[in-house]
C-alpha positions in Angstrom: 14.0 -0.1 -62.6 15.2 -3.0 -60.4 12.0 -2.9 -58.3 9.9 -2.9 -61.4 11.8 -5.9 -62.8 11.2 -7.8 -59.6 7.5 -6.9 -59.8 7.5 -8.0 -63.4 9.0 -11.4 -62.5 6.4 -11.9 -59.7 3.7 -10.9 -62.3 5.2 -13.5 -64.7 4.8 -16.2 -62.1 1.2 -15.1 -61.3 0.4 -14.9 -65.0 1.5 -18.5 -65.7 -0.4 -19.7 -62.7 -3.6 -17.9 -63.7 -3.3 -19.2 -67.3 -2.8 -22.8 -66.2 -5.7 -22.6 -63.7 -8.0 -21.3 -66.4 -6.9 -23.9 -68.8 -7.5 -26.7 -66.3 -11.0 -25.3 -65.6 -11.8 -25.1 -69.3 -10.6 -28.6 -69.8 -12.9 -29.9 -67.1 -15.8 -28.1 -68.9 -15.3 -30.2 -72.0 -14.4 -33.5 -70.3 -10.6 -33.4 -70.0 -9.6 -34.9 -66.7 -7.6 -32.7 -64.2 -5.6 -34.4 -61.5 -4.5 -31.1 -59.9 -1.7 -28.6 -60.2 2.1 -29.0 -59.6 5.3 -27.0 -59.8 7.5 -27.6 -62.8 11.3 -27.8 -62.7 11.3 -24.1 -63.2 9.0 -23.6 -60.2 6.0 -22.5 -62.3 2.4 -23.8 -61.9 1.4 -26.5 -64.4 -2.1 -28.0 -64.8 -1.9 -31.8 -64.7 -4.4 -32.5 -67.5 -5.4 -35.7 -69.2 -4.9 -36.1 -73.0 -6.7 -33.7 -75.3 -6.4 -35.9 -78.4 -10.1 -36.8 -78.4 -11.2 -33.1 -78.5 -12.4 -31.6 -81.7 -10.8 -28.4 -83.1 -13.4 -26.1 -81.4 -13.1 -27.8 -78.0 -9.3 -27.7 -78.2 -9.4 -24.1 -79.1 -11.6 -23.4 -76.1 -9.2 -25.2 -73.8 -5.9 -23.7 -75.0 -7.2 -20.1 -75.4 -9.2 -20.0 -72.2 -6.0 -19.4 -70.2 -4.8 -16.3 -72.2 -8.3 -14.9 -72.3 -8.8 -15.3 -68.6 -5.4 -13.9 -67.8 -6.1 -10.8 -69.9 -9.4 -10.1 -68.2 -8.0 -10.7 -64.7 -4.8 -8.7 -65.2 -6.5 -5.6 -66.8 -9.2 -5.6 -64.2 -6.6 -5.6 -61.4 -4.6 -2.9 -63.1 -7.7 -0.7 -63.5 -8.8 -1.3 -59.9 -5.4 -0.4 -58.6 -5.6 2.9 -60.4 -9.0 3.8 -59.0 -7.9 3.6 -55.4 -5.0 4.8 -53.3 -3.0 1.7 -53.5 0.7 1.4 -52.4 3.3 2.0 -55.1 4.5 -1.6 -55.1 1.0 -2.9 -55.7 0.3 -0.5 -58.5 3.6 -1.4 -60.1 2.8 -5.1 -59.8 -0.6 -4.6 -61.3 0.9 -2.7 -64.2 3.5 -5.3 -65.0 0.8 -8.0 -64.8 -1.3 -6.1 -67.3 1.7 -5.4 -69.6 2.6 -9.1 -69.7 -1.1 -10.2 -70.3 -1.4 -7.7 -73.2 1.9 -8.8 -74.8 1.1 -12.5 -74.2 -1.5 -12.5 -77.0 0.5 -11.2 -79.9 3.5 -13.2 -78.8 1.7 -16.6 -78.7 0.2 -15.9 -82.1 3.5 -14.8 -83.7 5.5 -17.8 -82.5 3.0 -20.1 -84.2 4.8 -19.1 -87.5 7.8 -21.2 -86.4 8.0 -24.9 -87.1 8.1 -26.8 -83.8 7.1 -23.8 -81.8 5.2 -24.0 -78.5 2.3 -22.0 -77.0 -1.5 -22.2 -77.3 -1.8 -21.1 -80.9 1.1 -23.4 -82.0 -0.7 -26.3 -80.3 -3.8 -25.6 -82.4 -1.6 -25.5 -85.5 -0.1 -28.9 -84.7 -3.6 -30.4 -84.5 -4.4 -28.8 -88.0 -1.3 -30.3 -89.5 0.8 -27.0 -89.4 -0.4 -25.5 -92.7 2.3 -23.2 -94.1 -0.2 -20.6 -95.3 -1.6 -20.5 -91.8 1.9 -19.9 -90.4 2.4 -16.8 -92.5 -1.0 -15.6 -91.5 -0.1 -16.1 -87.8 3.1 -14.1 -88.3 1.2 -11.2 -89.9 -1.6 -11.4 -87.3 0.8 -11.5 -84.4 2.7 -8.4 -85.7 -0.6 -6.5 -86.3 -1.8 -7.4 -82.8 1.5 -6.2 -81.3 1.2 -2.9 -83.2 -2.3 -2.3 -81.8 -1.4 -3.6 -78.3 1.8 -1.5 -78.1 -0.2 1.7 -78.0 -2.4 0.4 -75.1 0.7 -0.8 -73.1 2.5 2.5 -73.6 -0.6 4.5 -72.7 -1.2 2.5 -69.5 2.5 2.9 -68.5 2.2 6.7 -68.9 -1.1 6.8 -67.0 0.3 4.9 -64.1 3.6 6.8 -63.9 1.7 10.2 -63.8 1.3 9.6 -60.1 5.1 9.3 -59.7 6.7 11.7 -62.1 6.2 14.3 -64.9 5.2 12.9 -68.3 5.5 15.9 -70.6 7.6 15.7 -73.8 7.6 12.8 -76.2 11.2 11.8 -75.7 10.7 11.8 -71.9 7.6 9.7 -72.3 9.4 7.2 -74.5 12.1 6.9 -71.9 9.5 6.4 -69.3 7.7 3.7 -71.3 11.0 1.9 -71.7 11.8 2.0 -68.0 8.3 1.4 -66.6 7.0 -1.1 -69.1 9.5 -1.9 -71.8 12.6 -3.3 -70.1 10.7 -5.2 -67.2 8.1 -6.4 -69.6 10.4 -7.8 -72.3 12.6 -9.5 -69.7 9.7 -11.4 -68.2 8.1 -12.0 -71.6 11.4 -13.5 -72.8 11.6 -15.6 -69.6 8.1 -16.9 -70.1 8.7 -17.8 -73.7 11.9 -19.7 -72.7 10.4 -21.4 -69.6 7.3 -22.5 -71.6 9.4 -23.5 -74.5 7.5 -21.4 -77.0 10.5 -20.7 -79.3 14.3 -21.0 -79.5 16.2 -18.5 -77.3 17.5 -16.6 -80.3 14.1 -16.1 -81.8 12.7 -15.1 -78.5 15.4 -12.5 -78.1 14.6 -11.1 -81.6 10.9 -11.0 -80.8 11.3 -9.1 -77.4 13.6 -6.6 -79.2 10.8 -6.0 -81.7 8.3 -5.7 -78.8 10.5 -3.0 -77.1 10.9 -1.1 -80.4 7.1 -1.1 -81.0 6.4 0.1 -77.5 8.8 3.1 -78.0 7.4 3.9 -81.5 3.8 3.7 -80.3 4.2 5.9 -77.3 1.5 8.6 -77.5 
């Protein structure tokens, strides 16, 4: 559990770095200046981009969503590759936690957009559109639906990875396995990312990660 949490924290740092690099590259593609990358006060990678106020809605969507999309593709690819070869246990665990975070990143960034003054890629788009209230309710519903669908995938990948370490028979045992392998480490890092990136107030973040953990348990195959 401790080793998996450490792996998840490392995966969180890598995920933020990958997301920011992809965002910087996408911005360059549509004419947003990039002066490089730096470490924030919380020691996470930040893209030093110029203003995006001149971008239209489509171009802005491309810039802010390129990071999560690239993160998802990279993380899932690394996780699947780690499962194809005889990789060390620590590397397989790191790849799993990176994939878990990337999968949970998407429903989380959509759901937080329902909050006034929230952060994150989708909330940034909402601010450009004037934060329509109807859109916020839609974001909350879409985020919950995405979490329900993703929860099955995350639980399934956790079980598939753990098969090489332990037995996975019995629903209750698999649910406990999902909590230990993906649930607890994943929600700790997800909550940390949401707090560090200022996506939502700490109390709301705590409520959301509790919901995430519950969905992962319920959706365990």
